[in-house]
N, C-alpha and C positions, 0 to 999 in steps of 0.2 A: 505495500501500499504507499503512494507518495504520501511524503511531509510538505499539509501545502507551502509551510513557514520555509522550507527549505528547498523544494524541488519542483518547481515550473520552469516553463518555457520564457527564459525572456525576450525572446524577438518582440519589434515593436510590435502593439496591440493594434488588430483590424478596426476596434471603437474606439470613437476619444471617452476618456474618460469625465464623468462629471462629479464637481466636489461635494463632500457633503453636505448636506443641505443645512448645516449645522456651523460651520465652516463662517467666519463673520466676510465678508468681502467689504474689501477696504475702500473708503473714497482716496486712497493715495498720499496720507500721510501717519504713519508710523505714532506718530506724537500722537493723534487725535485716537489713535487705536490703543493705546497706553491708557492715555484720559479715562475711556470709555471702560477699558480691562477696570480702572483705581476705582469707579465708580460703582464696577458692580462687585466689588470684593475680592478681585480676584488677585492670585501672584503677579503677574505680567498676561506678556502675550507669547506667541510661536508664530514662526515667519515659517511657513511651508513650501518649501521650492519644490516643484513636480514641472512633468510635460504630460502632454494630453496623454501620450501613447504609451506609457511607461508602466512597463509588465511590472517592476518595483513597488508603484505606487500602489498600483492595484492589489498589491498582497497588505498592502500596509492599509488601504482602505477597506479590504473581504476578509483579515484574518485580524489585526490587530484592531481597528476600530470598530469593529463587529462585536470585540470582547464589549460587553456591557460594562463592569467593572472597567476597563482601561479607559470606553469613552467618558462613564461615569466620572472618572478622576481627573480625567483631561478637562472638561468643559468644568468642574469646579473650580479648576485651579487656574485655567489659562483660556484665552480667547484665541482661536487659530485663522491666522489670516494667509492667503492662499497667494502665491508668485507662482507663473508661467515660465520657466529660465530663458522661454525665446519669447516672451511677451516685450511687448515694445509701451505699453501704459507706462505714464511716471509713477515713482514714488520718493515720496522724501523721507530720508531717512530718519534716526532719531539724532542724527548731528545736524540737520535741518537742511544738508544739502539731496537737491533731487537727482534722481537715476531712474534713467529705465529698468524694465524688470530683468531685463539682461544683463544691464550692466548693475545691477544690483546681487543677483545671482553670481557674475565674478567677483564683485567686492569680498564677497564671506565663501569664497573658493569652494561651491558649492559642489564640486567635483560629478558627485554621484546622487543620482533623486532616486527616493526621495531624502533630501535633507532640510533637519530642521534647525531654526536660531532659535535660541529663547531666550528674551530682555528680561528684564526687571522693571519693575516701578519707574526705577530713574533713568528708563530708557537706556540701558547699559545690555548690550549683548553678553550674557553671561557663560550658554552653553552651546555647541555645536553641533548635532549629529548628521554623520553623511552617511547615507545609503540605509538599508532595509538590514532591519534587526527581529529577531525570532522574538513573540511578544513578555517571554522572562527580560532581554533588556530591556524593552521599550518601555515596561511597565517598573523597571527600575531606574530609568534616565528620568523619569516623571516626578519620582519619589525625592531622589536626585535633587532634582533642581526645584521642586514645589515646596521642600521641606528644608531646605534649605543648606542640603550636605557639599554642594559646591563650594560654599563660602572656607571649608574647613578641611577637605581632602579629596583626592582626586577620582574621578568616579570610580579609576579601575582598584581601587583599595577599597570602597563604598560598597562594591559589587563583591568583591572577595569577601569582607566582613562581614555583607549582609548574608550570604549563602557560602559559606568557605566548601560544602562539599561539591559545591561544582566547580571549584579549580582542583589542581595538586591531583588530579588523578590518575591512576597509575594503569600502567599495559603498554604494549610497545605501541611504537608508531609505523605507519605504512611505510615499507620501503620500495623505492623506485630505484629505474637503473639511473635517470637523469641528474640524483643527486649525488653531491660532491660527499669527497669521505671525507673524513676526520684526520689530522685535527686542522678543526677550522679558525686558520690564519686569513683572515678577510680584507688585512690591513691593503688599502688600493693607494696608496700616499704615494709610492715610489715606483708602482707597477705600470707593465705597457699593458697590458690584457683590455682589448678594446672590448671584451666583451659588456655589456650590464650585468647587473648581481640581482637577483629575486632570493630574499631570506623568507622562509614558508614559516611560521611559527604555528605548531600543532599540539596537540597533548594526547594522551592514550584516552583510549574510552573515548571517543569525539564522533557523534554522527555525526556531524556537519565536517569533518575533516575528513571520514568513511567517504560523504558524498562529495565531496570537492576532488577527490582521487577516481573512483566511479563514473564519473559525471566529468564534466570539463576536462581535465586532467588525462582523461581518457580520449580525447577527441584527437583527430590527426591533425584539424589546424591547429589548436593549443599546442602539441607535442613540436609542432613544424617552428613555433614563438620559441618556446622554451629551448627549442636546441642551440637557440641563437645566444642564451643565457648560460653563466653562472649560476645553478640554483645550489641550495644549500637548506635543508633542513632541521629545524631545530624546538624542542620540546620547550612550550615557553615558560614551563616550573622546574625546570632541571638545571644542575648546578654544571651543565657541561661546560668545559672551557671555552669562550670565543676571545678572537681580537677583532675587534670591529672595525668596519671600514675606516674608520678615522684612526686606528691603531690603538686603542685604548683594551689594555683587557681587563675582561671582565668574565661574567656566567652569561648563559641562555636565560637565568631567570632575573637576573641582574639588568641584561638589554633591553628585555622585554620591558622591565619597568621603566624604566628610564622613556621608552617608546610609549609610553601609558598604554600598551595593548591589552586587552580583555579580551577579544574575541576571538576564536580559533576557529578555524585557520585563518590566520591574518597575513600578507603577503606584505611584505616592504623591498621596495624594489630603489635599487642605487644603478646610478652612473657608473660608468668607468673608474674613474676619479675616485670615488668615494660618496657624492654628496646623495645623500635621500633625493629621489625626485619626484615620488609618490606612496600611499599605500593602500591597500583595499582590503580592510579591519571591517568588514560587514557583509551580509550574504551575496555570494557570487554566481553566478551561472556564465554560460558559455560566452554572451555575446557582447556581457561587458568585461568578461577575464581578456579575450579575444581583443577587444579595443584597446585594454591597460596596456597589453604587451605588445601589440602593433606599434602604437603612438612611442613606448617605450623603444624598442628596437630600431622603427626609422628615425629617433632622433630627433621626436619632436620639442621634447623638454629642451635640446640643446640650442635652439633659435630663441629661448628666452621666452614661447608661447606654454602657458600651463594648458593644463589635459581638456578644461571645459573651455576655452577661447580656442584649442584646436581643435576641437567638434564644433563649436559654432561655426569654423572656418570651413571643415566639410561639409557640414550642414548647407551654408550658403554655396557654396559649389555645386552640391548637389539640385538646390532649387534654382 
C-alpha cells in the first residue's frame, strides 16, 4: 500500500489547485494582514508560497491540512496568506517595500513549493519551512512557532526533545554501489576534483530512506546524474569521523547538528570547491530530485543564479 505522505507522482498536476476556502486572500500589504491577525488574537501570519500545479502543494492540502487537528491548530494561531511563486501581483512586505509575487518568493529563497514563512506580530519573519513534510514534522513546526520555542532552541533540538524515539534509531543503512567508501575525508580546499559532492544523511529503520532508494534513486535518469557526482552516505546520528568540505574534523552527528538537519533522508550538495550549493531536506520524488541534480551538474549555481531564478528562467524560456 502506498504512503500518501511519502509516495506520490510529483509531475505537474493536470488540474490547477484551488486554495482552501479559509486561506486569507490578502489585499497586498502584509502589515495589514498582521494587524488583522493581531486583532483576532492570533500569533501571527503564515505566507504560503505555492504554485497551481504543484504535486507537493496538493499533498499539503489533501493530507496535512485535511487533518482536522492540524487545520484547527493552524487556523487558531495563524492567518494563512497565499502567494503564487509565478505570480505578478504586488505585495508590500513588512519592511514597507513592494515586490511582485515572484520577487517575494525569490526574496525568501522558497526553492521548493510548498514553502511557509512565519511572521510574528511585530512583522518579523521568524521561521521558514521549505518543501513538503509529513504530518508529524508539519504539526511540530506549528507548535514550535506558535508556542515560542523558536526563541530558545533550534527546531532540530525541539523535535528531538519532543519525541526522542524518532531519533537515534538503530539499524543498517542501505548500501549502494555509488556511495564512496570510508574514510570520509571530504576536504575540498586543495582538491582538483571537478565533480560536485552530494552527502546523503540517513538513519536506520527509516521508511522515507527506503522509499528514496527504491524510488528516485532506482531510476535510470537519476542514476545518470548521480554518476557525475561524488556521493557519500552518512548516518545523521552516528559518530562516524568526517572531514567536512571546509576541512573541519568532526563526526557525522556533529556535522548534521551544525547543518541543523532534522529530516531523513536529507541531501546536501556542495560545489567542487566545497561550498554548499543547496539542500533537499524534505520529501522528494523523481522530478524534484532530477531538477536539483540537473541544476548542480550543469553548473547553474556557478553563474550566481539560485535554483528558483534558474527555474524561473527555464519556465520563461519555455513560455
